[in-house]
C-alpha positions as a Markdown table, in Angstrom:
| # | Residue | x | y | z |
|---|---|---|---|---|
| 1 | Met | 0.0 | 0.0 | 0.0 |
| 2 | Thr | 1.5 | 3.3 | -1.2 |
| 3 | Pro | 0.5 | 6.9 | -0.9 |
| 4 | Asp | -0.7 | 6.7 | -4.5 |
| 5 | Asn | -3.4 | 4.2 | -3.4 |
| 6 | Leu | -4.6 | 6.4 | -0.5 |
| 7 | Arg | -6.8 | 9.4 | -0.3 |
| 8 | Ala | -7.8 | 11.7 | 2.5 |
| 9 | Val | -11.3 | 11.6 | 4.0 |
| 10 | Pro | -12.7 | 15.0 | 5.1 |
| 11 | Cys | -12.2 | 15.3 | 8.8 |
| 12 | His | -12.8 | 18.2 | 11.2 |
| 13 | Gly | -9.9 | 20.0 | 12.9 |
| 14 | His | -9.9 | 19.8 | 16.7 |
| 15 | Pro | -7.8 | 22.5 | 18.5 |
| 16 | Phe | -8.5 | 20.6 | 21.7 |
| 17 | Ser | -8.2 | 16.9 | 22.3 |
| 18 | Asn | -11.5 | 15.0 | 22.4 |
| 19 | Asp | -9.8 | 11.8 | 23.6 |
| 20 | Ser | -11.0 | 10.1 | 26.8 |
| 21 | Trp | -8.1 | 8.9 | 29.1 |
| 22 | Ser | -8.6 | 6.3 | 31.8 |
| 23 | Arg | -6.3 | 6.2 | 34.8 |
| 24 | Glu | -5.2 | 2.8 | 33.8 |
| 25 | Glu | -4.1 | 4.0 | 30.3 |
| 26 | Val | -2.2 | 6.9 | 31.8 |
| 27 | Gln | -0.4 | 4.6 | 34.2 |
| 28 | Arg | 0.5 | 2.3 | 31.3 |
| 29 | Leu | 1.7 | 5.3 | 29.2 |
| 30 | Arg | 4.0 | 6.4 | 31.9 |
| 31 | Phe | 5.3 | 2.9 | 32.5 |
| 32 | Leu | 6.1 | 2.4 | 28.9 |
| 33 | Leu | 7.9 | 5.7 | 28.6 |
| 34 | Ser | 9.9 | 5.0 | 31.8 |
| 35 | Asn | 11.2 | 1.8 | 30.2 |
| 36 | Gln | 12.7 | 3.6 | 27.2 |
| 37 | Lys | 16.5 | 3.8 | 27.1 |
| 38 | Met | 17.0 | 6.8 | 24.8 |
| 39 | Asp | 19.3 | 9.8 | 24.6 |
| 40 | Arg | 16.9 | 12.7 | 24.9 |
| 41 | Glu | 18.9 | 14.8 | 22.4 |
| 42 | Arg | 18.2 | 12.3 | 19.7 |
| 43 | Ala | 14.7 | 11.4 | 20.7 |
| 44 | Ala | 11.8 | 12.9 | 18.7 |
| 45 | Gly | 8.1 | 12.8 | 19.0 |
| 46 | Leu | 5.1 | 13.1 | 16.6 |
| 47 | Val | 1.6 | 14.2 | 17.5 |
| 48 | Ile | -1.2 | 14.3 | 14.9 |
| 49 | Gly | -3.8 | 16.8 | 16.0 |
| 50 | Ala | -3.9 | 18.1 | 19.6 |
| 51 | Gly | -3.2 | 14.7 | 21.2 |
| 52 | Gly | -2.6 | 15.3 | 24.9 |
| 53 | Leu | -0.5 | 18.4 | 24.6 |
| 54 | Pro | 0.8 | 20.2 | 26.6 |
| 55 | Tyr | 0.0 | 17.9 | 29.6 |
| 56 | Ile | 2.4 | 15.1 | 28.7 |
| 57 | Leu | 5.5 | 17.3 | 28.0 |
| 58 | Gly | 6.7 | 16.6 | 31.5 |
| 59 | Tyr | 7.4 | 12.9 | 30.9 |
| 60 | Met | 7.5 | 12.5 | 27.1 |
| 61 | Gly | 11.3 | 12.5 | 27.1 |
| 62 | Val | 12.0 | 14.1 | 23.6 |
| 63 | Ser | 14.0 | 17.1 | 22.6 |
| 64 | His | 12.1 | 17.6 | 19.3 |
| 65 | Leu | 8.4 | 17.4 | 18.7 |
| 66 | Thr | 6.4 | 17.6 | 15.4 |
| 67 | Val | 2.8 | 18.5 | 15.7 |
| 68 | Met | 1.1 | 17.6 | 12.4 |
| 69 | Asp | -2.3 | 18.6 | 11.1 |
| 70 | Gln | -4.0 | 19.7 | 7.9 |
| 71 | Tyr | -5.5 | 22.6 | 9.6 |
| 72 | Pro | -3.2 | 25.5 | 10.7 |
| 73 | Glu | -5.6 | 26.5 | 13.5 |
| 74 | Val | -4.9 | 23.2 | 15.2 |
| 75 | Thr | -1.2 | 23.5 | 15.3 |
| 76 | Glu | -1.4 | 27.2 | 16.1 |
| 77 | Ser | -3.6 | 26.4 | 19.1 |
| 78 | Val | -1.3 | 23.7 | 20.4 |
| 79 | Gln | 1.8 | 25.8 | 19.9 |
| 80 | Gly | 0.2 | 28.8 | 21.6 |
| 81 | Arg | -0.8 | 26.8 | 24.6 |
| 82 | Ile | 2.7 | 25.3 | 25.0 |
| 83 | Glu | 4.2 | 28.8 | 24.8 |
| 84 | Leu | 1.7 | 30.0 | 27.3 |
| 85 | Leu | 3.3 | 27.8 | 29.9 |
| 86 | Glu | 6.2 | 30.3 | 30.2 |
| 87 | Asp | 3.9 | 33.1 | 31.2 |
| 88 | Val | 1.8 | 31.5 | 34.0 |
| 89 | Glu | 2.8 | 29.9 | 37.3 |
| 90 | Ser | 0.1 | 27.2 | 37.8 |
| 91 | Trp | -2.4 | 25.0 | 36.0 |
| 92 | Glu | -5.1 | 27.3 | 37.4 |
| 93 | Glu | -3.6 | 30.3 | 35.8 |
| 94 | Tyr | -3.0 | 28.4 | 32.6 |
| 95 | Gly | -6.7 | 27.4 | 32.4 |
| 96 | Glu | -7.9 | 30.9 | 33.0 |
| 97 | Ala | -5.5 | 32.3 | 30.3 |
| 98 | Val | -6.6 | 29.7 | 27.7 |
| 99 | Glu | -10.3 | 30.3 | 28.4 |
| 100 | Ala | -9.9 | 34.1 | 28.1 |
| 101 | Gly | -9.5 | 33.9 | 24.3 |
| 102 | Leu | -12.2 | 31.3 | 23.5 |
| 103 | Asp | -15.8 | 31.5 | 22.4 |
| 104 | Tyr | -18.4 | 29.4 | 24.3 |
| 105 | Arg | -18.1 | 26.3 | 22.1 |
| 106 | Met | -14.3 | 26.2 | 22.3 |
| 107 | Arg | -14.3 | 27.0 | 26.0 |
| 108 | Lys | -16.5 | 24.0 | 26.5 |
| 109 | Asn | -14.1 | 21.8 | 24.5 |
| 110 | Phe | -11.2 | 23.1 | 26.5 |
| 111 | Arg | -12.8 | 22.5 | 29.8 |
| 112 | Arg | -13.6 | 18.9 | 28.8 |
| 113 | Glu | -10.0 | 18.3 | 27.8 |
| 114 | Phe | -8.6 | 19.9 | 31.0 |
| 115 | Arg | -11.0 | 17.9 | 33.2 |
| 116 | Ile | -10.1 | 14.6 | 31.6 |
| 117 | Ala | -6.4 | 15.4 | 31.8 |
| 118 | Thr | -6.8 | 16.2 | 35.5 |
| 119 | Glu | -9.0 | 13.3 | 36.5 |
| 120 | Ser | -7.0 | 10.7 | 34.6 |
| 121 | Gly | -3.6 | 11.8 | 35.9 |
| 122 | Leu | -2.5 | 12.7 | 32.4 |
| 123 | Arg | -1.8 | 16.2 | 33.6 |
| 124 | Thr | 1.3 | 16.1 | 35.8 |
| 125 | Asp | 3.1 | 18.6 | 38.1 |
| 126 | Phe | 3.1 | 22.1 | 36.5 |
| 127 | Ala | 6.8 | 22.8 | 37.1 |
| 128 | Cys | 7.7 | 19.5 | 35.5 |
| 129 | Thr | 5.6 | 20.3 | 32.5 |
| 130 | Gln | 7.2 | 23.8 | 32.2 |
| 131 | Asp | 10.6 | 22.1 | 32.2 |
| 132 | Gly | 9.6 | 19.6 | 29.6 |
| 133 | Ala | 8.2 | 22.4 | 27.4 |
| 134 | Ala | 11.4 | 24.4 | 27.8 |
| 135 | Gly | 13.5 | 21.5 | 26.8 |
| 136 | Thr | 11.4 | 20.5 | 23.7 |
| 137 | Gln | 11.6 | 22.2 | 20.4 |
| 138 | Met | 8.2 | 22.1 | 18.8 |
| 139 | Val | 7.7 | 22.3 | 15.0 |
| 140 | Ser | 4.4 | 22.7 | 13.3 |
| 141 | His | 3.9 | 20.5 | 10.1 |
| 142 | Ile | 0.8 | 21.4 | 8.1 |
| 143 | Gly | -0.5 | 19.3 | 5.4 |
| 144 | Asn | -2.0 | 16.0 | 4.3 |
| 145 | Met | -0.4 | 13.2 | 6.5 |
| 146 | Ile | -0.4 | 10.8 | 3.5 |
| 147 | Tyr | 2.3 | 12.8 | 1.9 |
| 148 | Glu | 3.8 | 14.6 | 4.9 |
| 149 | Leu | 4.6 | 11.5 | 7.0 |
| 150 | Pro | 7.1 | 10.1 | 4.3 |
| 151 | Arg | 8.7 | 13.6 | 4.2 |
| 152 | Leu | 9.0 | 13.7 | 8.0 |
| 153 | Ala | 10.5 | 10.2 | 8.0 |
| 154 | Lys | 13.3 | 11.3 | 5.6 |
| 155 | Arg | 13.9 | 14.5 | 7.6 |
| 156 | Tyr | 14.3 | 12.6 | 10.9 |
| 157 | Glu | 16.6 | 10.1 | 9.3 |
| 158 | Gln | 18.8 | 13.0 | 7.9 |
| 159 | Gln | 18.8 | 14.6 | 11.3 |
| 160 | Asp | 19.8 | 11.3 | 13.0 |
| 161 | Arg | 16.7 | 11.4 | 15.2 |
| 162 | Thr | 14.9 | 8.4 | 16.6 |
| 163 | Val | 11.1 | 8.5 | 17.1 |
| 164 | Ser | 10.3 | 7.4 | 20.6 |
| 165 | Phe | 6.8 | 8.8 | 21.0 |
| 166 | Val | 3.8 | 9.0 | 18.6 |
| 167 | Asn | 0.2 | 10.1 | 19.2 |
| 168 | Ile | -1.9 | 9.5 | 16.1 |
| 169 | Thr | -5.2 | 10.1 | 17.9 |
| 170 | Asn | -7.9 | 8.9 | 15.5 |
| 171 | Ala | -6.2 | 10.0 | 12.3 |
| 172 | Gly | -6.6 | 6.5 | 10.8 |
| 173 | Leu | -10.3 | 7.3 | 10.3 |
| 174 | Cys | -9.3 | 10.1 | 7.9 |
| 175 | Ile | -7.7 | 7.8 | 5.3 |
| 176 | Lys | -9.2 | 5.5 | 2.7 |
| 177 | Ala | -7.4 | 2.9 | 0.6 |
| 178 | Glu | -8.6 | 2.3 | -3.0 |
| 179 | Asp | -7.6 | -1.3 | -2.9 |
| 180 | Asp | -9.0 | -2.1 | 0.6 |
| 181 | Pro | -12.7 | -1.5 | 1.4 |
| 182 | Ser | -12.5 | -3.0 | 4.9 |
| 183 | Pro | -13.4 | -0.8 | 7.9 |
| 184 | Ser | -9.8 | -1.0 | 9.3 |
| 185 | Ala | -8.2 | 0.0 | 6.0 |
| 186 | Gly | -7.4 | 3.5 | 7.0 |
| 187 | Arg | -5.8 | 2.5 | 10.3 |
| 188 | Arg | -3.6 | -0.1 | 8.5 |
| 189 | Ala | -2.7 | 2.5 | 5.9 |
| 190 | Leu | -1.6 | 4.9 | 8.6 |
| 191 | Ala | 0.3 | 2.2 | 10.3 |
| 192 | Gly | 2.2 | 1.6 | 7.0 |
| 193 | Leu | 3.1 | 5.2 | 6.8 |
| 194 | Leu | 4.3 | 5.2 | 10.5 |
| 195 | Arg | 6.5 | 2.1 | 9.8 |
| 196 | Glu | 8.7 | 4.4 | 7.6 |
| 197 | Leu | 9.7 | 6.5 | 10.6 |
| 198 | Pro | 13.0 | 5.7 | 12.3 |
| 199 | Leu | 11.2 | 4.2 | 15.3 |
| 200 | Leu | 12.8 | 3.2 | 18.6 |
| 201 | Asp | 12.3 | -0.5 | 19.3 |
| 202 | Arg | 10.4 | 0.6 | 22.4 |
| 203 | Ala | 8.5 | 3.5 | 20.8 |
| 204 | Val | 5.2 | 4.3 | 22.4 |
| 205 | Ile | 2.3 | 4.8 | 20.0 |
| 206 | Ile | -1.1 | 6.2 | 21.2 |
| 207 | Glu | -4.2 | 5.6 | 19.1 |
| 208 | Ser | -7.7 | 6.7 | 19.8 |
| 209 | Gly | -10.9 | 5.1 | 18.7 |
| 210 | Pro | -11.9 | 3.9 | 16.3 |
| 211 | Ser | -15.6 | 4.0 | 17.4 |
| 212 | Val | -15.2 | 5.6 | 20.8 |
| 213 | Leu | -12.3 | 8.0 | 21.4 |
| 214 | His | -10.6 | 6.1 | 24.2 |
| 215 | Ala | -6.8 | 6.5 | 24.2 |
| 216 | His | -4.7 | 3.3 | 24.0 |
| 217 | Ala | -1.0 | 3.4 | 24.8 |
| 218 | Arg | 0.9 | 0.6 | 23.2 |
| 219 | Thr | 4.5 | -0.3 | 22.2 |
| 220 | Ala | 5.1 | -0.1 | 18.5 |
| 221 | Glu | 5.0 | -3.9 | 18.2 |
| 222 | Glu | 1.7 | -4.1 | 20.0 |
| 223 | Tyr | 0.3 | -1.3 | 17.9 |
| 224 | Phe | 1.2 | -2.9 | 14.6 |
| 225 | Gln | -0.2 | -6.2 | 15.7 |
| 226 | Ala | -3.5 | -4.5 | 16.8 |
| 227 | Val | -4.1 | -2.9 | 13.4 |
| 228 | Gly | -3.1 | -6.1 | 11.5 |
| 229 | Cys | 0.3 | -5.1 | 10.2 |
| 230 | Ala | 3.4 | -7.2 | 10.0 |
| 231 | Pro | 5.7 | -6.9 | 13.0 |
| 232 | Leu | 8.2 | -4.1 | 13.1 |
| 233 | Val | 11.6 | -5.3 | 12.0 |
| 234 | Gln | 14.6 | -3.6 | 13.6 |
């Protein structure tokens, strides 16, 4: 399956994450990340959409982070909220500052995201998150992921970076494969694109959905098995 056989399905942009996190999945996420043996300077991350940012920056363990989306307003929202961490001194101040610039609908979406991050434990100590944000270079990558993921893979290889963290949210639902009419075709197609990344053998991949937006944290091997792809060969 190649990009020539794939096409994008119209999907809405979500400046705030609509994922549901359970305490068990957050604990698993932290456990998997704690088992990684990776030089932070070479470690890179990828987030498609809003995907848990900025709450996880305190324990993601990467020095470089790409936030990818086809809608500029999504990446701008994420980047603005990460930069906002420098100007406030607590999560309470952060929440008030974010809400100040939102209309009713977006404020409601943000409050839901913030509540889930708090109740699940995804949101960690504020000072720790500030430090993580300060030590992570974020780059916005706008465009169709079918074509942009192969370009990102080449760029990371040229920069000698290893991808240790990926949050694809429910992006697999936004791809159709011409030669595969099955309901899981988009997820498998996205998995095929991710396989081209220079993945750490213990890379953590988070996927949401497909029907209900529950976040699942898996190792790369577990993720590829779950979507029906061949095992990752190192």
